[in-house]
C-alpha positions in Angstrom: -95.1 31.8 -57.5 -92.1 30.4 -58.9 -91.7 26.7 -59.0 -88.7 25.1 -60.1 -86.8 21.5 -61.6 -85.0 19.8 -59.0 -82.5 17.7 -59.8 -84.0 14.2 -59.0 -87.0 12.5 -61.1 -90.3 11.1 -60.2 -90.8 8.0 -61.4 -92.3 9.1 -64.5 -89.1 10.6 -65.9 -90.1 13.9 -65.0 -87.7 16.5 -62.6 -89.7 16.9 -59.3 -90.3 20.5 -58.7 -91.3 23.1 -55.3 -92.9 25.6 -56.2 -93.3 28.6 -53.2 -94.4 32.1 -53.4 -91.3 35.2 -53.0 -93.4 37.8 -51.8 -92.0 38.1 -48.8 -94.1 39.4 -45.0 -91.8 41.5 -42.3 -93.7 38.0 -40.5 -91.5 35.4 -42.3 -88.4 37.8 -41.4 -89.0 37.0 -37.4 -89.2 34.2 -37.8 -86.2 33.5 -39.6 -84.2 35.5 -37.5 -85.8 33.5 -34.3 -84.0 30.8 -35.7 -80.7 32.5 -35.2 -79.9 32.0 -31.8 -76.7 31.6 -30.0 -77.4 29.7 -26.7 -75.0 30.5 -23.1 -74.7 27.9 -21.2 -74.2 28.0 -17.0 -70.6 28.3 -17.0 -70.4 31.5 -19.0 -69.1 29.6 -22.9 -71.6 29.2 -26.3 -71.3 27.3 -28.8 -72.3 28.1 -31.9 -72.2 26.8 -35.9 -72.3 29.7 -38.8 -73.8 27.2 -40.9 -76.2 24.8 -38.6 -77.5 28.8 -38.2 -78.0 29.5 -41.8 -79.8 26.2 -42.3 -81.6 26.5 -39.3 -82.5 30.4 -41.1 -83.2 28.5 -44.3 -85.3 25.8 -42.9 -87.3 28.7 -41.4 -88.0 30.1 -44.1 -88.9 27.3 -46.7 -91.3 26.1 -44.0 -93.1 29.1 -44.3 -92.9 29.8 -48.4 -93.1 26.4 -49.3 -96.4 26.1 -51.4 -96.6 22.6 -53.0 -94.4 19.9 -54.2 -93.9 16.7 -55.8 -92.7 14.9 -53.7 -94.9 11.9 -52.1 -93.9 13.6 -48.9 -96.9 16.3 -47.3 -95.1 20.2 -47.2 -93.4 21.6 -44.0 -96.8 23.2 -44.1 -99.0 19.8 -44.1 -97.2 17.5 -41.7 -98.6 18.8 -38.9 -96.2 20.7 -37.5 -93.6 18.3 -37.2 -89.8 20.5 -38.0 -89.6 21.9 -41.6 -86.2 21.1 -41.5 -87.2 17.3 -40.9 -89.7 16.8 -43.4 -87.2 18.9 -45.8 -84.4 16.4 -44.8 -86.1 13.0 -45.4 -88.2 14.7 -48.2 -85.4 15.3 -50.5 -81.5 14.8 -51.1 -78.6 16.1 -51.3 -79.0 17.8 -54.7 -82.2 19.1 -54.7 -81.2 20.9 -51.4 -78.4 22.5 -53.0 -80.6 23.5 -55.9 -83.6 24.4 -53.2 -80.7 26.5 -51.7 -79.6 28.6 -54.2 -83.0 29.6 -55.8 -83.8 31.4 -52.5 -81.0 32.6 -51.4 -82.2 35.9 -53.3 -84.5 35.6 -50.6 -82.5 35.4 -47.3 -80.9 38.4 -48.5 -83.9 39.7 -48.5 -84.7 38.7 -45.5 -81.6 39.6 -43.6 -81.1 43.3 -44.9 -78.2 42.6 -47.1 -80.9 42.5 -50.3 -82.5 46.1 -49.4 -79.5 49.7 -49.5 -78.1 50.9 -47.1 -79.6 55.1 -47.5 -76.3 56.0 -46.1 -73.9 54.6 -48.6 -76.2 56.5 -51.3 -75.3 59.9 -52.6 -77.4 62.1 -50.4 -78.1 66.1 -52.4 -76.9 68.7 -50.4 -79.7 70.3 -48.0 -79.2 73.9 -49.0 -78.3 76.6 -46.3 
C-alpha cells in the first residue's frame, strides 16, 4: 500500500502521511461513478458543477481506499458513517489535499476508464479469408 508524505507537519516535525490501497475493485468504480449525478428540477432545468462532480467522485474513492493516516482524526472508513468529503475536509489542509489529489489521479483515470487502452484504436491483425 502506498504511503505518501503530505505537506503539513505533525507536532514532532515529521510530515503527515496518508496510506491507501491502490488495487481497485469493480465495486470502487460502481460507487465512485454513482457519486457523479446531475439532478433535474421539476421545471426541466439542471445545474451541474464539473469541479464539484470531480471532487465528489474523488472523495468517494478516497473514502474507500484510505487505510490509515497521521491526522488526529479517524479516517473516512472509521468515521461512523460521516461523508468522506466532510472527514477529509476537516482533517487536512488544502495543500495536503492537493498532494493527495495528484497522487491518486492515476486511480481516478482507471476508475473512469481513461487508463484502459481502447481496443478500437489498437492495430488489429487482419483476419485471413
